[in-house]
KEKE-3310 file (N, C-alpha, C; in steps of 0.2 Angstrom, whole numbers, plus 5000, padded with zeros to 4 digits):
npx = (5013:5008:5012:5011:5014:5006:5002:5007:4995:4990:4992:4979:4975:4962:4951:4940:4933:4935:4937:4929:4937:4947:4954:4966:4969:4980:4993:4995:5007:5012:5022:5040:5049:5062:5065:5074:5078:5072:5065:5057:5049:5058:5056:5062:5060:5049:5031:5028:5016:5007:4995:4980:4966:4955:4945:4940:4944:4955:4971:4989:5006:5022:5038:5055:5066:5078:5092:5105:5121:5125:5113:5101:5089:5081:5068:5060:5043:5026:5009:4995:4981:4964:4951:4950:4952:4964:4971:4981:4999:5013:5028:5043:5054:5071:5076:5068:5050:5034:5018:5002:4989:4976:4962:4947:4938:4923:4915:4918:4922:4937:4949:4966:4980:4996:5006:5020:5028:5040:5057:5071:5083:5080:5077:5075:5062:5058:5046:5038:5026:5008:4997:4982:4976:4968:4959:4955:4964:4960:4955:4965:4963:4957:4969:4972:4970:4976:4991:5004:5021:5032:5046:5059:5066:5068:5057:5045:5046:5039:5045:5047:5034:5027:5032:5028:5028:5037:5050:5063:5072:5068:5065:5078:5085:5088:5083:5073:5062:5050:5046:5042:5030:5025:5013:5004:5009:5012:5012:5005:4993:4989:4987:4977:4966:4966:4962:4972:4987:5002:5019:5033:5047:5058:5071:5079:5089:5095:5101:5101:5113:5122:5123:5117:5124:5140:5150:5142:5141:5131:5119:5101:5098:5105:5099:5087:5086:5086:5079:5081:5087:5098:5106:5118:5118:5105:5092:5079:5064:5057:5045:5036:5029:5021:5020:5008:5010:5024:5031:5044:5053:5066:5082:5085:5095:5106:5111:5113:5121:5134:5135:5146:5154:5157:5158:5155:5141:5133:5137:5127:5128:5132:5121:5110:5114:5115:5102:5095:5100:5095:5081:5081:5084:5073:5063:5068:5064:5050:5042:5030:5025:5019:5030:5033:5042:5046:5048:5052:5042:5048:5061:5071:5079:5085:5090:5101:5112:5118:5118:5107:5097:5083:5082:5092:5088:5076:5081:5088:5078:5070:5079:5081:5069:5067:5077:5073:5061:5064:5071:5061:5054:5039:5032:5037:5037:5038:5035:5031:5026:5018:5030:5034:5023:5021:5022:5020:5031:5034:5038:5050:5066:5064:5054:5040:5023:5008:4998:5005:5008:4995:4991:5001:4998:4985:4989:4996:4987:4977:4986:4991:4980:4975:4985:4985:4972:4964:4949)
npy = (5514:5505:5503:5503:5500:5492:5494:5481:5470:5466:5451:5443:5430:5424:5427:5420:5424:5437:5454:5468:5476:5491:5507:5518:5517:5505:5493:5477:5468:5452:5441:5438:5452:5461:5477:5487:5493:5508:5507:5496:5482:5467:5449:5434:5423:5408:5409:5422:5436:5447:5458:5466:5476:5482:5494:5491:5484:5478:5472:5474:5469:5474:5467:5464:5452:5444:5434:5425:5419:5407:5401:5388:5381:5392:5404:5413:5407:5411:5410:5417:5425:5428:5436:5427:5414:5404:5408:5406:5401:5411:5414:5422:5429:5433:5450:5466:5466:5468:5461:5456:5452:5450:5453:5460:5459:5459:5475:5484:5480:5471:5458:5456:5444:5439:5425:5418:5403:5397:5395:5404:5401:5399:5411:5429:5440:5456:5467:5480:5486:5488:5490:5497:5500:5513:5510:5510:5509:5502:5501:5489:5471:5466:5461:5444:5438:5427:5419:5409:5402:5393:5384:5377:5364:5357:5349:5354:5366:5362:5356:5346:5341:5344:5336:5323:5306:5307:5305:5294:5306:5322:5328:5337:5351:5347:5354:5363:5377:5374:5362:5364:5369:5379:5384:5373:5366:5359:5368:5379:5373:5370:5383:5388:5379:5384:5397:5406:5417:5413:5411:5407:5401:5394:5383:5374:5360:5364:5363:5361:5362:5359:5359:5350:5353:5354:5365:5376:5385:5391:5388:5385:5392:5404:5410:5413:5425:5434:5445:5443:5427:5425:5436:5441:5454:5458:5461:5455:5461:5455:5459:5462:5452:5442:5426:5415:5402:5392:5381:5370:5361:5352:5344:5332:5335:5337:5325:5319:5312:5321:5334:5342:5333:5321:5325:5318:5315:5327:5326:5319:5327:5340:5343:5343:5353:5364:5365:5368:5381:5387:5386:5395:5407:5408:5410:5422:5431:5429:5430:5424:5414:5397:5384:5371:5357:5347:5331:5326:5316:5311:5307:5293:5278:5270:5275:5288:5274:5269:5281:5283:5292:5296:5292:5299:5313:5313:5311:5322:5332:5329:5331:5344:5350:5345:5352:5365:5365:5362:5374:5383:5386:5382:5382:5374:5361:5343:5335:5321:5315:5300:5290:5292:5285:5271:5275:5289:5297:5302:5312:5323:5317:5310:5317:5323:5320:5328:5322:5318:5330:5334:5324:5325:5338:5336:5328:5337:5347:5345:5345:5358:5365:5361:5367:5381:5384:5387:5385)
npz = (4554:4569:4586:4600:4617:4631:4648:4660:4668:4685:4694:4701:4702:4703:4694:4683:4672:4659:4660:4651:4637:4640:4643:4634:4616:4610:4607:4612:4622:4626:4635:4634:4629:4621:4623:4621:4609:4601:4589:4589:4598:4601:4599:4605:4613:4613:4611:4613:4611:4601:4601:4595:4595:4583:4573:4557:4540:4536:4540:4542:4545:4550:4550:4556:4553:4562:4559:4563:4557:4563:4567:4566:4555:4552:4546:4559:4565:4565:4572:4565:4571:4570:4576:4586:4579:4572:4557:4548:4546:4548:4540:4543:4533:4532:4537:4533:4531:4525:4529:4524:4535:4537:4527:4518:4528:4538:4540:4555:4572:4576:4581:4581:4582:4585:4587:4593:4587:4587:4592:4600:4594:4581:4576:4578:4580:4576:4580:4570:4569:4567:4553:4549:4537:4535:4545:4563:4578:4593:4611:4620:4623:4639:4651:4656:4673:4678:4678:4671:4670:4660:4661:4652:4641:4625:4625:4633:4625:4613:4602:4588:4587:4575:4566:4567:4562:4552:4555:4562:4562:4556:4539:4531:4540:4556:4568:4563:4563:4557:4562:4575:4588:4599:4602:4603:4613:4630:4640:4634:4632:4645:4650:4642:4647:4660:4659:4658:4656:4647:4649:4639:4644:4637:4629:4618:4621:4633:4650:4668:4675:4665:4647:4632:4621:4622:4620:4623:4636:4644:4654:4658:4670:4668:4657:4661:4666:4656:4644:4630:4626:4619:4620:4631:4637:4638:4649:4659:4665:4678:4685:4675:4672:4682:4688:4695:4696:4692:4681:4680:4669:4667:4665:4658:4648:4656:4658:4646:4631:4626:4613:4601:4605:4619:4636:4647:4660:4671:4688:4701:4713:4707:4699:4708:4717:4708:4704:4716:4718:4707:4710:4721:4714:4706:4716:4722:4712:4711:4724:4729:4721:4716:4714:4703:4701:4689:4683:4668:4658:4647:4650:4654:4660:4651:4639:4637:4637:4652:4659:4668:4668:4671:4685:4691:4688:4695:4708:4710:4709:4720:4730:4729:4732:4745:4752:4750:4756:4769:4772:4774:4763:4758:4746:4735:4724:4721:4706:4698:4684:4675:4666:4648:4636:4625:4608:4611:4609:4596:4588:4579:4581:4593:4601:4609:4604:4598:4605:4616:4623:4626:4635:4645:4650:4655:4666:4674:4677:4687:4698:4698:4700:4712:4721:4718:4719:4709:4699)
capx = (5013:5006:5015:5012:5014:5001:5005:5005:4991:4992:4989:4975:4975:4956:4946:4939:4930:4939:4933:4929:4942:4947:4960:4968:4971:4986:4995:4997:5012:5012:5028:5046:5051:5068:5062:5080:5078:5066:5061:5051:5051:5061:5054:5066:5057:5043:5025:5027:5010:5006:4988:4977:4959:4954:4939:4942:4942:4961:4977:4995:5011:5029:5043:5062:5068:5085:5094:5112:5124:5125:5106:5098:5081:5078:5067:5054:5036:5021:5002:4990:4974:4960:4945:4950:4953:4970:4970:4987:5005:5017:5035:5046:5060:5076:5076:5061:5045:5027:5013:4995:4987:4969:4958:4940:4934:4916:4916:4917:4928:4941:4955:4972:4985:5002:5009:5027:5028:5047:5062:5076:5089:5077:5076:5073:5058:5057:5039:5038:5020:5002:4994:4975:4973:4963:4955:4956:4966:4955:4958:4967:4959:4959:4974:4970:4973:4980:4997:5009:5027:5035:5054:5061:5070:5065:5051:5040:5045:5035:5049:5046:5027:5024:5035:5026:5027:5042:5056:5065:5074:5063:5069:5081:5088:5085:5080:5070:5056:5044:5044:5040:5024:5024:5006:5001:5013:5009:5011:4999:4986:4987:4985:4970:4962:4966:4960:4978:4992:5008:5026:5037:5055:5060:5076:5081:5096:5097:5100:5101:5120:5126:5119:5118:5129:5145:5153:5138:5142:5125:5113:5095:5097:5108:5095:5081:5087:5087:5074:5083:5091:5104:5110:5119:5117:5098:5090:5072:5061:5052:5039:5032:5025:5022:5016:5006:5013:5030:5032:5051:5054:5073:5087:5087:5101:5112:5114:5113:5127:5135:5137:5148:5158:5154:5162:5152:5136:5134:5136:5121:5129:5132:5114:5106:5116:5113:5094:5093:5101:5090:5075:5082:5084:5066:5060:5069:5060:5043:5041:5024:5023:5020:5035:5032:5048:5043:5052:5049:5040:5052:5067:5071:5085:5087:5093:5107:5114:5123:5117:5102:5094:5077:5084:5096:5084:5071:5084:5090:5072:5068:5084:5080:5062:5068:5081:5070:5056:5068:5073:5056:5050:5034:5029:5041:5034:5041:5030:5033:5021:5020:5034:5031:5020:5023:5018:5019:5037:5035:5040:5057:5072:5061:5051:5033:5018:5003:4994:5009:5007:4989:4991:5005:4994:4980:4992:4998:4982:4974:4991:4992:4973:4975:4989:4983:4965:4960:4944)
capy = (5508:5507:5498:5506:5495:5493:5492:5474:5470:5463:5444:5441:5423:5421:5428:5415:5428:5442:5460:5471:5481:5497:5511:5521:5513:5502:5486:5473:5463:5447:5437:5442:5456:5465:5484:5492:5497:5512:5506:5491:5477:5461:5443:5428:5417:5406:5411:5429:5437:5454:5458:5473:5477:5488:5494:5491:5478:5475:5473:5471:5470:5475:5463:5464:5446:5444:5427:5425:5413:5400:5398:5382:5380:5399:5409:5412:5406:5414:5409:5423:5423:5434:5436:5420:5408:5403:5408:5404:5402:5416:5413:5429:5429:5438:5457:5469:5464:5469:5455:5456:5447:5449:5458:5459:5458:5463:5481:5483:5479:5464:5457:5452:5442:5436:5421:5415:5396:5394:5397:5409:5399:5399:5418:5434:5444:5463:5470:5487:5489:5486:5495:5495:5502:5518:5508:5513:5505:5502:5499:5482:5467:5466:5456:5439:5439:5421:5419:5404:5402:5386:5384:5370:5363:5356:5345:5359:5371:5359:5354:5340:5339:5345:5331:5316:5301:5309:5303:5298:5313:5325:5330:5344:5353:5344:5359:5369:5380:5371:5356:5366:5373:5381:5385:5367:5363:5357:5375:5383:5369:5371:5390:5388:5376:5387:5404:5410:5419:5408:5414:5402:5402:5387:5383:5367:5358:5367:5360:5365:5363:5359:5358:5345:5356:5356:5371:5381:5386:5395:5384:5389:5398:5411:5413:5415:5432:5438:5447:5439:5422:5425:5442:5442:5461:5460:5460:5454:5464:5450:5462:5463:5446:5438:5420:5412:5395:5391:5374:5369:5354:5352:5339:5327:5337:5337:5318:5317:5311:5328:5335:5337:5328:5320:5326:5314:5319:5330:5322:5321:5333:5346:5344:5345:5360:5369:5365:5371:5388:5390:5387:5401:5412:5409:5413:5429:5435:5428:5428:5420:5409:5390:5381:5364:5355:5342:5326:5325:5309:5309:5304:5286:5275:5265:5279:5285:5269:5270:5287:5283:5299:5297:5291:5305:5319:5312:5312:5329:5336:5327:5334:5352:5351:5344:5357:5371:5365:5363:5380:5387:5388:5377:5382:5371:5354:5338:5332:5315:5311:5294:5290:5292:5279:5269:5279:5296:5301:5300:5318:5323:5316:5307:5322:5322:5321:5332:5318:5318:5336:5334:5319:5328:5344:5333:5325:5342:5352:5344:5347:5365:5368:5360:5372:5388:5385:5389:5380)
capz = (4558:4576:4590:4607:4623:4637:4655:4662:4673:4691:4694:4707:4703:4704:4690:4677:4666:4657:4660:4645:4635:4643:4642:4628:4611:4611:4605:4618:4621:4631:4635:4635:4623:4622:4621:4621:4602:4600:4583:4590:4602:4598:4603:4604:4616:4611:4615:4612:4608:4599:4601:4595:4593:4578:4568:4550:4536:4534:4544:4540:4550:4547:4554:4554:4556:4563:4559:4563:4553:4567:4569:4562:4554:4552:4551:4564:4563:4570:4570:4564:4574:4568:4580:4590:4575:4568:4550:4544:4548:4545:4540:4542:4530:4535:4534:4535:4526:4526:4528:4525:4539:4535:4523:4517:4535:4538:4544:4562:4577:4576:4585:4578:4587:4582:4592:4591:4588:4587:4598:4599:4590:4575:4574:4583:4576:4578:4577:4568:4569:4563:4548:4548:4531:4536:4551:4569:4583:4599:4617:4620:4627:4646:4653:4661:4680:4680:4674:4673:4666:4660:4660:4650:4636:4619:4626:4634:4619:4608:4597:4585:4586:4568:4562:4569:4557:4547:4558:4568:4561:4551:4533:4531:4546:4562:4573:4560:4566:4555:4566:4582:4589:4606:4602:4604:4619:4636:4644:4631:4633:4652:4651:4640:4652:4666:4657:4660:4651:4648:4647:4637:4645:4634:4625:4616:4623:4639:4656:4674:4676:4659:4641:4628:4616:4627:4619:4626:4644:4647:4655:4658:4675:4665:4652:4665:4668:4650:4639:4624:4629:4615:4621:4638:4639:4639:4656:4659:4671:4680:4687:4670:4671:4688:4687:4701:4695:4688:4680:4678:4667:4665:4668:4653:4645:4660:4658:4639:4628:4624:4606:4596:4609:4626:4642:4653:4662:4677:4694:4705:4717:4703:4697:4714:4719:4703:4704:4722:4717:4702:4713:4725:4710:4704:4722:4722:4707:4712:4731:4731:4716:4717:4710:4702:4698:4685:4680:4661:4656:4641:4653:4656:4662:4645:4634:4634:4641:4658:4662:4673:4668:4675:4692:4693:4688:4701:4714:4710:4710:4727:4735:4729:4736:4752:4754:4750:4761:4775:4773:4775:4757:4757:4739:4730:4724:4717:4702:4693:4680:4672:4660:4642:4634:4618:4603:4612:4607:4589:4585:4577:4586:4599:4605:4610:4599:4601:4611:4622:4626:4629:4641:4651:4652:4659:4672:4678:4678:4694:4703:4699:4702:4720:4725:4717:4721:4703:4697)
cpx = (5012:5009:5016:5011:5009:5005:5003:5000:4993:4989:4986:4974:4968:4951:4946:4935:4934:4935:4933:4935:4941:4953:4961:4969:4978:4987:4997:5002:5012:5018:5034:5048:5057:5066:5068:5080:5071:5062:5056:5054:5054:5059:5059:5062:5051:5037:5024:5020:5010:4999:4985:4970:4958:4947:4942:4941:4949:4966:4983:5000:5018:5034:5050:5064:5075:5087:5102:5115:5124:5118:5105:5091:5078:5073:5062:5048:5031:5014:4999:4983:4970:4953:4944:4951:4960:4969:4975:4994:5009:5024:5039:5053:5065:5076:5069:5056:5038:5023:5006:4992:4980:4966:4951:4936:4928:4918:4914:4923:4931:4947:4960:4977:4990:5005:5015:5027:5035:5051:5067:5081:5086:5076:5073:5068:5057:5050:5040:5032:5014:5000:4987:4972:4967:4958:4958:4959:4962:4959:4960:4962:4961:4964:4970:4973:4977:4986:5002:5015:5029:5042:5056:5066:5066:5058:5045:5040:5041:5039:5047:5039:5024:5028:5034:5025:5033:5049:5059:5068:5070:5068:5072:5084:5084:5080:5076:5064:5050:5041:5042:5034:5023:5016:5002:5004:5009:5008:5005:4993:4984:4984:4978:4965:4961:4963:4966:4982:4998:5014:5030:5044:5058:5066:5079:5088:5099:5096:5101:5109:5124:5121:5121:5124:5135:5149:5149:5138:5136:5119:5107:5095:5100:5103:5088:5081:5087:5080:5075:5088:5098:5109:5111:5118:5110:5096:5082:5069:5055:5046:5034:5027:5026:5017:5014:5009:5019:5031:5039:5051:5061:5077:5089:5094:5107:5115:5114:5120:5129:5137:5141:5152:5155:5159:5160:5146:5138:5134:5130:5122:5129:5125:5110:5108:5114:5105:5092:5094:5097:5083:5075:5081:5077:5062:5061:5066:5053:5042:5035:5022:5024:5025:5035:5039:5046:5048:5049:5048:5045:5059:5066:5078:5088:5092:5095:5109:5119:5122:5112:5099:5088:5078:5087:5092:5079:5075:5086:5084:5070:5073:5083:5074:5064:5072:5077:5064:5059:5070:5068:5052:5045:5030:5033:5039:5038:5035:5033:5027:5023:5025:5031:5028:5022:5018:5018:5025:5039:5036:5047:5061:5069:5057:5043:5028:5013:4999:4998:5008:5000:4988:4995:5001:4989:4983:4994:4993:4979:4979:4991:4985:4973:4979:4987:4976:4961:4955:4945)
cpy = (5509:5501:5500:5500:5497:5491:5485:5475:5466:5456:5443:5434:5420:5421:5422:5418:5434:5449:5463:5475:5488:5501:5514:5516:5511:5495:5483:5468:5458:5442:5441:5446:5460:5472:5489:5496:5501:5510:5500:5485:5471:5455:5438:5422:5414:5408:5418:5431:5445:5455:5465:5472:5483:5488:5495:5484:5475:5476:5470:5472:5471:5471:5464:5457:5446:5436:5428:5418:5407:5397:5392:5383:5387:5399:5407:5410:5408:5411:5416:5421:5429:5432:5429:5414:5409:5403:5405:5404:5407:5415:5419:5428:5435:5445:5460:5468:5466:5463:5457:5450:5445:5454:5456:5457:5461:5469:5480:5482:5472:5464:5453:5450:5438:5432:5417:5407:5393:5397:5402:5407:5398:5406:5422:5439:5451:5465:5477:5490:5486:5492:5493:5498:5507:5516:5512:5508:5507:5500:5492:5478:5467:5460:5451:5440:5433:5421:5413:5405:5395:5387:5377:5370:5361:5353:5350:5365:5368:5358:5347:5338:5339:5340:5324:5312:5302:5307:5296:5305:5316:5327:5337:5345:5351:5348:5365:5371:5377:5365:5357:5370:5374:5382:5379:5363:5362:5364:5379:5379:5370:5378:5391:5385:5380:5395:5408:5412:5414:5412:5408:5403:5395:5388:5376:5366:5361:5363:5364:5367:5363:5357:5352:5347:5358:5362:5377:5380:5390:5391:5388:5394:5404:5414:5415:5422:5437:5440:5443:5434:5422:5430:5443:5449:5463:5458:5460:5457:5459:5453:5463:5457:5441:5432:5418:5405:5395:5384:5374:5362:5353:5346:5334:5329:5337:5330:5315:5315:5318:5328:5341:5332:5327:5321:5322:5319:5323:5325:5324:5327:5340:5348:5346:5352:5366:5370:5369:5379:5391:5391:5393:5407:5414:5412:5420:5433:5435:5425:5423:5415:5402:5387:5374:5362:5348:5337:5324:5318:5307:5306:5297:5284:5270:5269:5286:5280:5271:5276:5288:5290:5300:5297:5297:5312:5318:5313:5319:5334:5335:5331:5342:5353:5350:5349:5364:5371:5365:5370:5385:5389:5382:5377:5379:5364:5350:5335:5327:5312:5305:5295:5289:5285:5277:5273:5287:5300:5300:5307:5318:5322:5314:5312:5320:5324:5326:5329:5318:5324:5337:5330:5322:5334:5341:5330:5331:5347:5351:5346:5354:5368:5367:5365:5379:5389:5387:5383:5378)
cpz = (4566:4580:4597:4612:4628:4643:4657:4668:4679:4691:4701:4708:4703:4698:4684:4671:4665:4657:4653:4643:4638:4642:4635:4622:4611:4609:4611:4617:4627:4630:4636:4629:4626:4619:4621:4614:4601:4594:4584:4594:4599:4603:4600:4607:4613:4615:4615:4609:4607:4597:4600:4593:4589:4575:4561:4546:4534:4539:4542:4545:4547:4552:4551:4557:4556:4563:4558:4560:4557:4568:4564:4561:4554:4546:4556:4561:4568:4567:4570:4566:4573:4572:4583:4586:4572:4561:4546:4548:4544:4546:4539:4540:4533:4532:4536:4529:4529:4525:4529:4529:4538:4531:4521:4523:4535:4542:4551:4566:4576:4580:4581:4583:4583:4588:4589:4592:4589:4592:4595:4594:4582:4572:4579:4578:4580:4575:4576:4568:4565:4558:4547:4542:4531:4542:4557:4575:4589:4605:4617:4624:4634:4647:4657:4668:4682:4675:4676:4668:4666:4657:4658:4644:4630:4620:4627:4628:4613:4602:4594:4584:4579:4564:4564:4562:4551:4549:4557:4567:4555:4545:4534:4538:4552:4566:4569:4563:4564:4558:4573:4582:4596:4607:4604:4610:4625:4640:4641:4632:4640:4653:4648:4644:4658:4665:4660:4655:4652:4645:4645:4638:4643:4629:4624:4618:4629:4645:4662:4676:4670:4653:4637:4623:4621:4626:4622:4633:4647:4648:4657:4664:4673:4661:4655:4666:4662:4647:4632:4626:4625:4617:4629:4641:4640:4646:4656:4666:4673:4683:4682:4669:4677:4689:4694:4701:4690:4687:4677:4675:4663:4668:4663:4650:4649:4660:4651:4637:4625:4616:4606:4599:4616:4631:4648:4656:4669:4683:4697:4710:4713:4701:4702:4716:4714:4703:4710:4721:4712:4705:4718:4720:4707:4710:4723:4718:4708:4719:4733:4727:4719:4712:4709:4698:4695:4682:4673:4660:4650:4644:4655:4657:4657:4641:4637:4639:4646:4661:4668:4674:4672:4683:4694:4693:4694:4707:4715:4712:4718:4732:4735:4733:4743:4755:4755:4755:4768:4777:4774:4769:4756:4750:4734:4730:4719:4713:4697:4690:4677:4666:4654:4639:4627:4614:4605:4610:4600:4585:4582:4583:4593:4603:4605:4605:4602:4606:4617:4626:4629:4635:4647:4654:4657:4666:4676:4680:4685:4699:4704:4701:4710:4724:4724:4719:4715:4701:4690)
residu = (MET:ILE:GLY:ASP:ALA:THR:THR:PRO:GLY:GLN:ASN:ASP:GLY:ASP:ALA:THR:THR:ASP:PRO:PRO:PRO:SER:GLY:PRO:PRO:ALA:VAL:GLN:TYR:ILE:GLY:ARG:PHE:ASP:THR:ARG:ASP:PRO:ALA:GLY:PRO:LYS:CYS:ALA:TRP:PRO:GLY:CYS:ARG:ILE:ILE:ALA:ARG:PHE:SER:GLY:THR:LYS:VAL:SER:ALA:ARG:PHE:ASN:GLU:ILE:ASN:TYR:THR:TRP:MET:GLU:GLY:THR:PRO:SER:GLU:TRP:ASP:VAL:VAL:VAL:ASP:GLY:ALA:ILE:THR:HIS:LYS:LEU:VAL:THR:PRO:THR:GLY:THR:HIS:ASP:PHE:VAL:LEU:ALA:GLU:ASP:LEU:PRO:PRO:GLY:ASP:HIS:LYS:ILE:GLU:LEU:TYR:LYS:ARG:SER:GLU:ALA:GLN:ASN:GLY:ILE:THR:GLN:PHE:LEU:GLY:TYR:ASP:PHE:ALA:GLY:GLY:THR:LEU:LEU:SER:PRO:PRO:ALA:ARG:LYS:THR:ARG:ARG:ILE:GLU:ILE:ILE:GLY:ASP:SER:GLN:PRO:ALA:GLY:PHE:GLY:MET:GLU:GLY:VAL:GLY:LEU:GLY:PRO:ASP:CYS:PRO:GLY:THR:ASP:TRP:ALA:ALA:ARG:TRP:GLU:ASN:PHE:HIS:LYS:SER:VAL:GLY:THR:LEU:MET:ALA:LYS:ASP:LEU:ASN:ALA:GLU:ILE:ALA:GLY:THR:CYS:TYR:SER:GLY:LYS:GLY:VAL:PHE:LYS:ASN:ILE:TRP:HIS:PRO:ASP:LYS:GLU:PRO:MET:PRO:MET:LEU:PHE:LEU:ARG:ALA:ASP:PRO:ILE:ASP:PRO:ARG:SER:THR:TRP:ASP:HIS:SER:GLN:PHE:VAL:PRO:ALA:ALA:VAL:ILE:VAL:MET:LEU:GLY:GLY:ASN:ASP:PHE:ALA:VAL:GLY:GLN:PRO:TYR:ASP:GLU:GLY:PRO:ALA:THR:LEU:ALA:GLN:PHE:SER:ASP:ALA:TYR:GLU:GLN:PHE:ALA:LYS:ASP:ILE:ARG:ALA:LYS:TYR:PRO:ASP:THR:HIS:LEU:PHE:LEU:VAL:VAL:SER:PRO:SER:THR:ASN:ASP:VAL:GLN:PRO:ALA:GLY:ARG:ASP:THR:ARG:THR:ASN:VAL:MET:ALA:GLY:VAL:ARG:GLU:THR:VAL:THR:ARG:ARG:ASN:ALA:GLY:GLY:ASP:GLY:ARG:VAL:TYR:GLU:VAL:ILE:PRO:PRO:ILE:ALA:ARG:ASP:GLY:GLU:MET:THR:GLY:CYS:ASN:GLY:HIS:GLY:SER:PRO:GLU:TYR:HIS:ARG:ARG:LEU:ALA:ASP:ASP:LEU:LEU:PRO:ILE:VAL:ARG:ALA:LYS:THR:GLY:TRP:ASN)
# end
């Protein structure tokens, strides 16, 4: 099994075409991986990518899928991409297993990619290597120079979109991996249109100050620091992926009705103060990035009743941007796309459809292009 890492490239923010592959043979990892175990890197966050170029006719992979008893809707799900085309979805059962990803390929050079569709609470996947069945690992593809990161909850994670028309609650476990697809989410769509890499720092139910699951006292600002959001001992080295643009789409859960019991929403002061501190934390890791604080179109003032969720999130975002700008940080922006339209929130549990994610990407793209200067 082959699983060597490559050195992350630098982000110049300008290139629109990719240079040819170069360097020694290696497997390429994009996204947040926990590399503390020498047996192989572990991916929990959505959007992790494991890429290799090889000469041969067959490729397999070995995974160790880690599912804890408290997890819902396990195991993890990955897209298998061969020579740029998605061939099938891979569901990784608990434990160590080998999977044939492609066979009977034409002799010659090929590219294999694994793309994590699901979130951390659906499972953690440890990659133990590729097997090219006598073929040869080649130099990896060149890294893209444009990079973006999206930080958010279940909406930008792409939850629910695979359950359109089956709801309002999809069959079986509500939060199952099979209903989610970060590969079709707003962040991934934007990255494709911008010819950029995307890092998915998304976790369902999380807020800025408090989470929808009230026994959970770890909101997103705490998880932002981790290679594995579930493991507080893990630490992410933010220099491994430096985005030119960070999109934050949080806040709905801060004002949601709590589960399994409700303790009331965050106050506006609590939300605003926590958001400002989070913006400071992001800036400390990425001194030059453009930071877009987005009010999710899914938020409204009707549901839940009496919470004025959209009004409060907008006020907190505006206050955060005002404070940061007044403090000399001019690269923090308030972004308020139009509220969700009729028929867009038709995924599981009132989440966005694929059309919603496409519309939101189209709303955000010109704003990001204008600030970054990307064509």
